[in-house]
KOLROZA-588465 format. One record per atom (N, C-alpha, C): residue in three letters; atom name; y, x, z; residue number from 1. Coordinates in steps of 0.02 Angstrom, whole numbers. Atoms other than C-alpha are relative to their C-alpha. Last residue first. Example, Ala and Ser with C-alpha at 12.3 -4.5 7.8 and 13.67 -1.06 7.14 Angstrom:
REM residues 2
<pt><res>SER</res><atom>N</atom><y>-59</y><x>-42</x><z>-3</z><n>2</n></pt>
<pt><res>SER</res><atom>CA</atom><y>-53</y><x>684</x><z>357</z><n>2</n></pt>
<pt><res>SER</res><atom>C</atom><y>55</y><x>-39</x><z>37</z><n>2</n></pt>
<pt><res>ALA</res><atom>N</atom><y>-59</y><x>45</x><z>0</z><n>1</n></pt>
<pt><res>ALA</res><atom>CA</atom><y>-225</y><x>615</x><z>390</z><n>1</n></pt>
<pt><res>ALA</res><atom>C</atom><y>60</y><x>45</x><z>0</z><n>1</n></pt>
//
This chain:
REM residues 47
<pt><res>ASP</res><atom>N</atom><y>41</y><x>-42</x><z>-44</z><n>47</n></pt>
<pt><res>ASP</res><atom>CA</atom><y>-4338</y><x>467</x><z>1793</z><n>47</n></pt>
<pt><res>ASP</res><atom>C</atom><y>-63</y><x>-35</x><z>20</z><n>47</n></pt>
<pt><res>PRO</res><atom>N</atom><y>1</y><x>18</x><z>-72</z><n>46</n></pt>
<pt><res>PRO</res><atom>CA</atom><y>-4268</y><x>370</x><z>1645</z><n>46</n></pt>
<pt><res>PRO</res><atom>C</atom><y>-44</y><x>48</x><z>39</z><n>46</n></pt>
<pt><res>MET</res><atom>N</atom><y>69</y><x>0</x><z>-27</z><n>45</n></pt>
<pt><res>MET</res><atom>CA</atom><y>-4237</y><x>462</x><z>1479</z><n>45</n></pt>
<pt><res>MET</res><atom>C</atom><y>2</y><x>-18</x><z>74</z><n>45</n></pt>
<pt><res>SER</res><atom>N</atom><y>29</y><x>68</x><z>3</z><n>44</n></pt>
<pt><res>SER</res><atom>CA</atom><y>-4072</y><x>411</x><z>1398</z><n>44</n></pt>
<pt><res>SER</res><atom>C</atom><y>-70</y><x>-4</x><z>29</z><n>44</n></pt>
<pt><res>ALA</res><atom>N</atom><y>-43</y><x>48</x><z>-33</z><n>43</n></pt>
<pt><res>ALA</res><atom>CA</atom><y>-3966</y><x>562</x><z>1444</z><n>43</n></pt>
<pt><res>ALA</res><atom>C</atom><y>-30</y><x>-69</x><z>2</z><n>43</n></pt>
<pt><res>ALA</res><atom>N</atom><y>3</y><x>-10</x><z>-72</z><n>42</n></pt>
<pt><res>ALA</res><atom>CA</atom><y>-4105</y><x>683</x><z>1402</z><n>42</n></pt>
<pt><res>ALA</res><atom>C</atom><y>41</y><x>-51</x><z>38</z><n>42</n></pt>
<pt><res>ARG</res><atom>N</atom><y>52</y><x>42</x><z>-30</z><n>41</n></pt>
<pt><res>ARG</res><atom>CA</atom><y>-4121</y><x>610</x><z>1227</z><n>41</n></pt>
<pt><res>ARG</res><atom>C</atom><y>-4</y><x>6</x><z>75</z><n>41</n></pt>
<pt><res>GLY</res><atom>N</atom><y>-26</y><x>64</x><z>-22</z><n>40</n></pt>
<pt><res>GLY</res><atom>CA</atom><y>-3954</y><x>681</x><z>1171</z><n>40</n></pt>
<pt><res>GLY</res><atom>C</atom><y>-52</y><x>-45</x><z>33</z><n>40</n></pt>
<pt><res>ASN</res><atom>N</atom><y>-36</y><x>33</x><z>55</z><n>39</n></pt>
<pt><res>ASN</res><atom>CA</atom><y>-4022</y><x>826</x><z>1068</z><n>39</n></pt>
<pt><res>ASN</res><atom>C</atom><y>22</y><x>-71</x><z>18</z><n>39</n></pt>
<pt><res>LEU</res><atom>N</atom><y>50</y><x>27</x><z>45</z><n>38</n></pt>
<pt><res>LEU</res><atom>CA</atom><y>-4143</y><x>873</x><z>1209</z><n>38</n></pt>
<pt><res>LEU</res><atom>C</atom><y>31</y><x>-40</x><z>-57</z><n>38</n></pt>
<pt><res>LEU</res><atom>N</atom><y>-9</y><x>73</x><z>0</z><n>37</n></pt>
<pt><res>LEU</res><atom>CA</atom><y>-3996</y><x>899</x><z>1327</z><n>37</n></pt>
<pt><res>LEU</res><atom>C</atom><y>-50</y><x>-35</x><z>-46</z><n>37</n></pt>
<pt><res>MET</res><atom>N</atom><y>1</y><x>23</x><z>-69</z><n>36</n></pt>
<pt><res>MET</res><atom>CA</atom><y>-4046</y><x>1079</x><z>1368</z><n>36</n></pt>
<pt><res>MET</res><atom>C</atom><y>6</y><x>-77</x><z>5</z><n>36</n></pt>
<pt><res>ALA</res><atom>N</atom><y>67</y><x>-8</x><z>-26</z><n>35</n></pt>
<pt><res>ALA</res><atom>CA</atom><y>-4089</y><x>1115</x><z>1187</z><n>35</n></pt>
<pt><res>ALA</res><atom>C</atom><y>-6</y><x>-27</x><z>71</z><n>35</n></pt>
<pt><res>GLN</res><atom>N</atom><y>43</y><x>50</x><z>32</z><n>34</n></pt>
<pt><res>GLN</res><atom>CA</atom><y>-3925</y><x>1042</x><z>1125</z><n>34</n></pt>
<pt><res>GLN</res><atom>C</atom><y>-71</y><x>4</x><z>26</z><n>34</n></pt>
<pt><res>ILE</res><atom>N</atom><y>-17</y><x>66</x><z>-29</z><n>33</n></pt>
<pt><res>ILE</res><atom>CA</atom><y>-3829</y><x>1145</x><z>1253</z><n>33</n></pt>
<pt><res>ILE</res><atom>C</atom><y>-43</y><x>-54</x><z>-30</z><n>33</n></pt>
<pt><res>TYR</res><atom>N</atom><y>24</y><x>2</x><z>-69</z><n>32</n></pt>
<pt><res>TYR</res><atom>CA</atom><y>-3918</y><x>1305</x><z>1201</z><n>32</n></pt>
<pt><res>TYR</res><atom>C</atom><y>12</y><x>-68</x><z>31</z><n>32</n></pt>
<pt><res>ASP</res><atom>N</atom><y>73</y><x>6</x><z>2</z><n>31</n></pt>
<pt><res>ASP</res><atom>CA</atom><y>-3891</y><x>1274</x><z>1014</z><n>31</n></pt>
<pt><res>ASP</res><atom>C</atom><y>-29</y><x>-6</x><z>70</z><n>31</n></pt>
<pt><res>VAL</res><atom>N</atom><y>15</y><x>68</x><z>23</z><n>30</n></pt>
<pt><res>VAL</res><atom>CA</atom><y>-3705</y><x>1244</x><z>1044</z><n>30</n></pt>
<pt><res>VAL</res><atom>C</atom><y>-75</y><x>-12</x><z>-2</z><n>30</n></pt>
<pt><res>THR</res><atom>N</atom><y>-15</y><x>45</x><z>-55</z><n>29</n></pt>
<pt><res>THR</res><atom>CA</atom><y>-3692</y><x>1404</x><z>1146</z><n>29</n></pt>
<pt><res>THR</res><atom>C</atom><y>-15</y><x>-72</x><z>-19</z><n>29</n></pt>
<pt><res>GLN</res><atom>N</atom><y>52</y><x>-10</x><z>-51</z><n>28</n></pt>
<pt><res>GLN</res><atom>CA</atom><y>-3781</y><x>1505</x><z>1011</z><n>28</n></pt>
<pt><res>GLN</res><atom>C</atom><y>11</y><x>-47</x><z>59</z><n>28</n></pt>
<pt><res>ARG</res><atom>N</atom><y>60</y><x>37</x><z>20</z><n>27</n></pt>
<pt><res>ARG</res><atom>CA</atom><y>-3668</y><x>1432</x><z>875</z><n>27</n></pt>
<pt><res>ARG</res><atom>C</atom><y>-55</y><x>6</x><z>53</z><n>27</n></pt>
<pt><res>ASP</res><atom>N</atom><y>36</y><x>-29</x><z>56</z><n>26</n></pt>
<pt><res>ASP</res><atom>CA</atom><y>-3511</y><x>1495</x><z>961</z><n>26</n></pt>
<pt><res>ASP</res><atom>C</atom><y>-64</y><x>-40</x><z>-13</z><n>26</n></pt>
<pt><res>VAL</res><atom>N</atom><y>70</y><x>-16</x><z>-15</z><n>25</n></pt>
<pt><res>VAL</res><atom>CA</atom><y>-3388</y><x>1400</x><z>1066</z><n>25</n></pt>
<pt><res>VAL</res><atom>C</atom><y>-31</y><x>32</x><z>-61</z><n>25</n></pt>
<pt><res>PRO</res><atom>N</atom><y>42</y><x>-23</x><z>56</z><n>24</n></pt>
<pt><res>PRO</res><atom>CA</atom><y>-3198</y><x>1384</x><z>1069</z><n>24</n></pt>
<pt><res>PRO</res><atom>C</atom><y>-71</y><x>15</x><z>24</z><n>24</n></pt>
<pt><res>GLU</res><atom>N</atom><y>18</y><x>-71</x><z>-6</z><n>23</n></pt>
<pt><res>GLU</res><atom>CA</atom><y>-3127</y><x>1282</x><z>1213</z><n>23</n></pt>
<pt><res>GLU</res><atom>C</atom><y>-42</y><x>20</x><z>-61</z><n>23</n></pt>
<pt><res>ILE</res><atom>N</atom><y>46</y><x>-19</x><z>54</z><n>22</n></pt>
<pt><res>ILE</res><atom>CA</atom><y>-3035</y><x>1116</x><z>1199</z><n>22</n></pt>
<pt><res>ILE</res><atom>C</atom><y>-11</y><x>76</x><z>5</z><n>22</n></pt>
<pt><res>ALA</res><atom>N</atom><y>3</y><x>-72</x><z>15</z><n>21</n></pt>
<pt><res>ALA</res><atom>CA</atom><y>-2954</y><x>1045</x><z>1355</z><n>21</n></pt>
<pt><res>ALA</res><atom>C</atom><y>-52</y><x>12</x><z>-54</z><n>21</n></pt>
<pt><res>PHE</res><atom>N</atom><y>66</y><x>-31</x><z>-8</z><n>20</n></pt>
<pt><res>PHE</res><atom>CA</atom><y>-2919</y><x>859</x><z>1351</z><n>20</n></pt>
<pt><res>PHE</res><atom>C</atom><y>4</y><x>73</x><z>-19</z><n>20</n></pt>
<pt><res>THR</res><atom>N</atom><y>5</y><x>-66</x><z>30</z><n>19</n></pt>
<pt><res>THR</res><atom>CA</atom><y>-2759</y><x>760</x><z>1373</z><n>19</n></pt>
<pt><res>THR</res><atom>C</atom><y>-68</y><x>30</x><z>17</z><n>19</n></pt>
<pt><res>ASN</res><atom>N</atom><y>21</y><x>-52</x><z>-47</z><n>18</n></pt>
<pt><res>ASN</res><atom>CA</atom><y>-2761</y><x>573</x><z>1402</z><n>18</n></pt>
<pt><res>ASN</res><atom>C</atom><y>-1</y><x>67</x><z>-37</z><n>18</n></pt>
<pt><res>HIS</res><atom>N</atom><y>-55</y><x>-44</x><z>-19</z><n>17</n></pt>
<pt><res>HIS</res><atom>CA</atom><y>-2658</y><x>460</x><z>1287</z><n>17</n></pt>
<pt><res>HIS</res><atom>C</atom><y>-17</y><x>50</x><z>55</z><n>17</n></pt>
<pt><res>CYS</res><atom>N</atom><y>-7</y><x>7</x><z>-73</z><n>16</n></pt>
<pt><res>CYS</res><atom>CA</atom><y>-2798</y><x>329</x><z>1280</z><n>16</n></pt>
<pt><res>CYS</res><atom>C</atom><y>57</y><x>43</x><z>28</z><n>16</n></pt>
<pt><res>MET</res><atom>N</atom><y>15</y><x>67</x><z>-26</z><n>15</n></pt>
<pt><res>MET</res><atom>CA</atom><y>-2791</y><x>298</x><z>1092</z><n>15</n></pt>
<pt><res>MET</res><atom>C</atom><y>15</y><x>-7</x><z>74</z><n>15</n></pt>
<pt><res>GLY</res><atom>N</atom><y>-46</y><x>49</x><z>27</z><n>14</n></pt>
<pt><res>GLY</res><atom>CA</atom><y>-2704</y><x>449</x><z>1014</z><n>14</n></pt>
<pt><res>GLY</res><atom>C</atom><y>-11</y><x>-70</x><z>27</z><n>14</n></pt>
<pt><res>CYS</res><atom>N</atom><y>34</y><x>55</x><z>36</z><n>13</n></pt>
<pt><res>CYS</res><atom>CA</atom><y>-2798</y><x>569</x><z>1125</z><n>13</n></pt>
<pt><res>CYS</res><atom>C</atom><y>52</y><x>-51</x><z>-22</z><n>13</n></pt>
<pt><res>LYS</res><atom>N</atom><y>-15</y><x>65</x><z>-29</z><n>12</n></pt>
<pt><res>LYS</res><atom>CA</atom><y>-2693</y><x>721</x><z>1172</z><n>12</n></pt>
<pt><res>LYS</res><atom>C</atom><y>-33</y><x>-54</x><z>-43</z><n>12</n></pt>
<pt><res>ILE</res><atom>N</atom><y>-19</y><x>50</x><z>49</z><n>11</n></pt>
<pt><res>ILE</res><atom>CA</atom><y>-2757</y><x>896</x><z>1136</z><n>11</n></pt>
<pt><res>ILE</res><atom>C</atom><y>12</y><x>-66</x><z>37</z><n>11</n></pt>
<pt><res>THR</res><atom>N</atom><y>8</y><x>68</x><z>-24</z><n>10</n></pt>
<pt><res>THR</res><atom>CA</atom><y>-2765</y><x>1051</x><z>1244</z><n>10</n></pt>
<pt><res>THR</res><atom>C</atom><y>22</y><x>-47</x><z>-56</z><n>10</n></pt>
<pt><res>MET</res><atom>N</atom><y>-58</y><x>44</x><z>11</z><n>9</n></pt>
<pt><res>MET</res><atom>CA</atom><y>-2796</y><x>1226</x><z>1182</z><n>9</n></pt>
<pt><res>MET</res><atom>C</atom><y>-12</y><x>-67</x><z>34</z><n>9</n></pt>
<pt><res>SER</res><atom>N</atom><y>-2</y><x>59</x><z>-43</z><n>8</n></pt>
<pt><res>SER</res><atom>CA</atom><y>-2910</y><x>1376</x><z>1204</z><n>8</n></pt>
<pt><res>SER</res><atom>C</atom><y>63</y><x>-40</x><z>-14</z><n>8</n></pt>
<pt><res>GLU</res><atom>N</atom><y>-25</y><x>-14</x><z>-67</z><n>7</n></pt>
<pt><res>GLU</res><atom>CA</atom><y>-2917</y><x>1495</x><z>1055</z><n>7</n></pt>
<pt><res>GLU</res><atom>C</atom><y>1</y><x>-66</x><z>40</z><n>7</n></pt>
<pt><res>PHE</res><atom>N</atom><y>7</y><x>-71</x><z>-13</z><n>6</n></pt>
<pt><res>PHE</res><atom>CA</atom><y>-3004</y><x>1505</x><z>886</z><n>6</n></pt>
<pt><res>PHE</res><atom>C</atom><y>24</y><x>19</x><z>70</z><n>6</n></pt>
<pt><res>PRO</res><atom>N</atom><y>-62</y><x>-37</x><z>-15</z><n>5</n></pt>
<pt><res>PRO</res><atom>CA</atom><y>-3029</y><x>1317</x><z>871</z><n>5</n></pt>
<pt><res>PRO</res><atom>C</atom><y>-15</y><x>74</x><z>16</z><n>5</n></pt>
<pt><res>GLN</res><atom>N</atom><y>7</y><x>-62</x><z>-38</z><n>4</n></pt>
<pt><res>GLN</res><atom>CA</atom><y>-3190</y><x>1255</x><z>792</z><n>4</n></pt>
<pt><res>GLN</res><atom>C</atom><y>65</y><x>39</x><z>9</z><n>4</n></pt>
<pt><res>ILE</res><atom>N</atom><y>54</y><x>-42</x><z>26</z><n>3</n></pt>
<pt><res>ILE</res><atom>CA</atom><y>-3141</y><x>1112</x><z>675</z><n>3</n></pt>
<pt><res>ILE</res><atom>C</atom><y>4</y><x>68</x><z>34</z><n>3</n></pt>
<pt><res>LEU</res><atom>N</atom><y>-4</y><x>-70</x><z>-17</z><n>2</n></pt>
<pt><res>LEU</res><atom>CA</atom><y>-3040</y><x>977</x><z>758</z><n>2</n></pt>
<pt><res>LEU</res><atom>C</atom><y>-59</y><x>37</x><z>-29</z><n>2</n></pt>
<pt><res>MET</res><atom>N</atom><y>64</y><x>-34</x><z>0</z><n>1</n></pt>
<pt><res>MET</res><atom>CA</atom><y>-3016</y><x>807</x><z>678</z><n>1</n></pt>
<pt><res>MET</res><atom>C</atom><y>11</y><x>74</x><z>15</z><n>1</n></pt>
//
């Protein structure tokens, strides 16, 4: 489990063994992304 890293890093998934970049974010960025994605509903709304 990752809890808000202070610097950029990469992690390796224990299941698929792929590596992923992890970037630190602030609360304002998280709020913006949630608003743009409508808290996940945007992905499930048909056009």
